[in-house]
Structure formats: C-alpha cells, structure tokens
N, C-alpha and C positions, 0 to 999 in steps of 0.2 A: 604353607598352602593356600590357595584362594577358596574361600568360600564362595560356590557357585551360587549357592542358593540364595545366600544373602546378597549377593552382586544382582541376580536377577530381581531379586524383591524390591532393591533400589532401583534400579532401571526400571523398572515397570511405575514405580512411584514418580520417577522424573518424567517420564512418556506420558503419565496421567496429569502431570502437571503442565507440561508442555503444550497437551491436549486443550486444557480448560483456558489457558491463556489466551487462545484463540476464538474466533468467531465461531458460533453453532452451526452456521450455513456455509457453504461453498463461496468462495470469491468471486464475483462476476468479472468475466475478461473484458478489459477495456479494447476498443479499437481507435480513440481518439482521446485529445485532453478531456472534453466535455461528452460524458455518457449517462443518456437518459433512458433507463430500462423501463419506465412507466409508459412511455409512447403517447403521452398527456400532457406533460409537464414543459415541454419544449417543442416546437415544430421541428423537423428535419433542419428547416434552413437557420433559423435560430441556434439552433446546436452547433451546425457547421459555421456560423459565423465566429460565435464565441471562440469555438476550437482556434481557428485561424487567427485571430487575435492572440490568445493564449500562446501559439506557437511564435508568434511575433515578438510576443514580450519576452519569450524564452531566451530568444535568439539575442535579444539586447542586453537582458540582464543576468541569463543563467539561473533564473528563477521558475521553477515549473509550478503552475497551479492546475491541479485535476479538479473535476467535476463528477460525483457519482449522486446521480438521482434514483432511488428505488422506490418499488411501490409500498413497502412496508418494512418496519423494523421486525415484524413478526417474535415479539416478544422481548428482543434484546433490548439493552440501552443504545441511543443515539451516539455516546461517547465509544463504548465498546465496540461497535459496528464500524463506525468511522478510522477507528485505530486500526482494528484488524484489517481495513481496505488499504488505507494509507501505507501501512507496514507491507501488505501483500504487492501492490503497484509500485510504491518506490519513488515517486515523484520527487523531483530535485536530483542533485547531482550525489554520488556515492561519497565524495570527497567532503563538499561542502553543506551536505543534507539541506538543500536550499530547495524545500518544497512546502506544497500547503494543498491539502485535500477540503474541498467544500462538500460536504455530503448533505443531503436531504431525502428525507422518507415521506413521501407526500401523504398517504393514507394519515400516518400519525403525525403530520404538521410539524415532523422534529427536523433541527438543524443542526449542524457541528461543523465547524471550521478547524480542521487539525494543521498544527505548524509544526514544520520539520525542525529539528534541532537548529540548523542554521538560521531560520526563518523566523526565530523567536525576537530575534534582536529588533528586525525592523518592524515585525508584527505581535507584539507582546499579546499577552491574553487579554488584557483591558482594553486595547484596540481592536481585537476580535470580537470581543462583548460588545462593543458599541456597534460594529457594522452589523451583528445579528440583530441587534435591539434597534436600531436607527436607522435601517435600509432595509435589512430582508424581510423582517417581520411586518412591517406595515404594508410594504408593497405584495407581500404572498397573500396579506389577510385580505386585502383587495383583489385578489385572483391575478394578479399582475407579474406572472413569475418572472417573464424574460426579462422585464424592467428591473425587478428586484436583485435578480441574479447578475445582469449586466453590471448596474451600479455597485454591488458589492464586490465583484471583479475589479472595476474601477477604482474602488477605494484601495484594495490592496495592491493594485498596480501602482497607485501613487505612492503608497508607503515605500514601496519598493524600487521605485524608478531609479535611484540614483546608486542602488547597489550594483557590484560588477563581480559576480561569482565566476568561478573557473567554467569553460564551457563543458556542458554535459555531455558525458560518455556514456551513450546508450545502452539500456541491455540489448543481449543476443537474443535469439529466439529458443535457447535450451529452456527446458522445465526444470524447476529447481526441485531437489529431493527434500521431502521434509525434513526437520532436525529428528524427530525420533526414528525415523528410517535410518538415518546414518548412526544414530546411537546403537539400532538394532543391529546393523551390518557389523558396527566395531566389535560388539559384545560375542557375536556368532564365531566372529575371526580370531577371538581371544580364546575362546571357548575350544574351537578347534588347535589352536595351537597348542594351548596347554594339555590336550589329550594326545596329540601326536608330536611328542618333542623329537627335534632332529632328525626330520621327516623331510627336508628340503621345502621348507615353506609352512610345513605345519597341516596342512591339508592333505588327505589321503590320496595318494598317487603322486604326491610332490609336485604338484602345478602350483603357478603362481598365482595370489590373491588378486583378482581384479577388481576394482570397484568401479561402478556405474559413473558416468561423467555426471558433475554436479552443476548445475547452471548458476550464473551470476546473480541471477535476478532475485526479487523477493516477494515472487508471489506463484512462480510455476506457471505462467502463461506464454503460450507463443503467437506469433502472428502481431507483431510489435508495429508493422509498417500501417496495419487499419485501414481507414479511409480516409485520411488526412494528406494524402499526397504526397509520399515520403517522409512522414513525419516519423522519427526514429523510435518513439516510445519513452518511458520515464528512465529515469537515471541509476535508480535503487538508491533514494535518500532516506535517511532514518527519522524514524519518529518517536518521542518520549511520551507523547500524551499532551503535550501542551495545547492551549487552543480554547475555544467557548463556544457554547451552544444555546439552544432553548426551542420553544415552540410558537407557532403563529396562531 
C-alpha cells in the first residue's frame, strides 16, 4: 500500500528544490531579441537596430542571440539571474541548443554571457570571458554602452559566422505550466485513483481525467511576435550554465 504521507513529504521537498533552483524574481517578457528594461542603456532606435541585425544573423546561421538589460540584480548573482532568464526565454533551436544570452544589470555594473549547449563549441568560456574583459568592460566603463554591446555582438557573430544550425522552430504562444504544478497535478490524480479504485477513471463520478494544455516553451510567456515585425520569438534552446561574466 502506498504511504501517502511519505510521498507528500518527498514531493514537497522536490517542489522546494525546483523553486530554489529558479530565480527569486519573475522573469520579464521579451518583445524582441534586444530587451532594455532600464529605459536608459539603449535608445529605442539602437535597440531596434541591434534586434534587426540579430534576426538577420539568426536567419543565416540558426544562432539566436538574446540581450536582456535590467536595472538591478536585486541581490541575486549575475550568473543565477542570467541563467534563469536564458532557460525561461530559450534562445536557440530546441534541437541544437544554439542560443546565447547577453545579460546586463546596469546599477550593479554586471555582465554575464550565457551560452547554450550547442553554442559552447564556437563560443567557449574563455572566448566569452575575453569578450567581456576586452570589449564590454572598457566601453561600458566609458559610458559607451551601445558601442560596447554592438562590438560584443559582432565578436560573437564572427565566431559563429561559419555555423549552420538547423532552422529554428519558434515557440508558440501558449503559457507553460511550471514543473512543480505538473508534479502536484500528477500526485493529486494518483491519490484520487488510489482512493477510488474501479470507478471508471478513479475520480468520483467516473469522469475522465483532463490535464490542462502544457506549452512547449521555456518560460510561459505569450506574444512571441513582439515589436520586431513578424519575428517568431525564441526557439526553446537549452542552457547548462556555460559562459563568463564580470563587472565594469
């Protein structure tokens, strides 16, 4: 017989572990490859220009580069925050994991370049660190944010110019249910089935068990088209924590 008390304790521990592994703050919605949530780092025209260049680069190589600029880390590390955003947004193809996230926290003067599993071949950690140290930090220290970011993107594009990843299948607009919610739903269904055996599905009344739709994306955000004129959004690429960062 199933010990439901022990199962619930183990499940709560697992849910707690999943929650701790995520960022402490909500993940912002993206509207384009380049997203400046500070209103001060880039002008709207600069952000749009960089986004258009990144969309063209994606079309030719299958590599997606995302940029997230936030006002502050709010006590988190740049690594943890950038990894949470990279995993939620999912730049890069789901099959090749060909994505990169450039993360910047303006008030903390923090930078981190997260590389997807498939991008680590052409952009290893040592090269990402060199881009941070030799390009981004010197320009950012002078307040030349657009120039530093543009040159960093160009350096990454140069490294990936010869790559030919599969064409990216973009996420749809469905929201994804968090993993802990899925686990909780499964446990509730198993509990009801065990309490009501032989009742045509286990739920009181004999009705079928219906699960809510689960989105394919990695962050639960809708509105992929955004402001980039038909851009389809990110492709669901995976990230393992590779990359490099620093402060200017």
